[in-house]
C-alpha positions, 0 to 999 in steps of 0.5 A: 499499499502507498501511504500517499493513498492515505490523503486521497480524497478522490470521491470524497465531496467536501463542504467548505463554509465561509469559501468564496474568498481567503482561508475558505477558498483556500482550503477548496482549493487545496481539497479538490486538489487532493480529489474531492469534490467541493461545494461553496458555501457563502452568501454573495450568490455572486461572488460565489458564482466566480469564486466556485468557475475559478476552480472550475476552469482549473479542473474541479468538481463544483458545487454551490450551495449558498445559505447564510450558515446562521439561521439553522432552519436555512442550514438544515433546508441546504444540507438536507437538500443537497444530501437528496439531492446531489449526495452524501457530504463526506467532509464538513470545515467549519470556517464561516467567521468574523473579526470585529476590534475594539476596548472591550469595556467599549464594545457594543451588546450586539456587535458580541451577539453578532461576533458570536452568532457568526463564529461559533453558532454557524459551527453548531448550525451546519456541524449538527446538520451534516453530522445527522447524516454522516451519522447516519452512515456511521463515518465523516470529517469535521474540521472545524477553523479554531484559531491563535486566540483558540488558546491566546489573547491579545489586546482589542479582540477580547470577544473574538477570542472567546468566539475562538474558545468556544469553538475548540471546546465545541470542537471537543464536544462534538469527538465527544459525542460523535466518534462512537458513531464514525465521525473524526471531528477535529479543528485547525488553527491558524496563525496570522495568515495574509487575507482580505481580513487581515489587509489593514494589519498587514499593512501596519509596519509596526505591527508586522515587525511586532508579529515577525518578532513575536513568532519563530518563523518570522513572517506571516503565514501563507493560506496556502499553508493551511492545506496540507493540515486539512487534507491530513484531518480531511482524510484515512491519515486521520482515522484516530485522530479526534477532538485534537486541535492543529495549530498551524501558527510558525511555533507562535503558540510554542513560543514566549 
């Protein structure tokens, strides 16, 4: 047996939430490169169409599944409808999320609620909807996108830190409840990566200098550097890995 077959996703179908751009799009492209059919999700259908077209042009088999991951009923209807019309969702990557910065003492309750809904409730909504079908089949892979802020804090992002800590513990809870049904549920925790959402920080010379000093690797990460870890967690390679949070962060969580 060739060990590389453990990382082959041919014949698998993967739903990636928030995948019209950024980390979600990079992961969708990476899983497609490993042989998976990919299901792109987002709320903006025009942007979703552009992303799907770009991957299809590269030879990927792409489906579009627009829904608002905050809306529990909409998520269930979309997932159930796709499973009935197209087939099994074998892999789920819960990537939908947002950031909102500001002093904790001035943080608006509405902004806190919106952040928690986007970062935590979506993981529950989509995870539950997809897992119900996986449980019936006795197998499935779920990867929840966590963060270095699942373990660490930094000034100005306390609510975000709370949300990503919740995602990490929800991941452990999902694994604890669903491993007996043949599911592997793990977290992928990026460090500081160059994305559209981080554009202002990347352009901030002072912050980038701080980050280079604070991170043993001495630089920002590239979104493509998350792909290998995602394929590992999504494939047979992780058949006995459950409830684990895999940090891909250039060493920042390992270093004082």
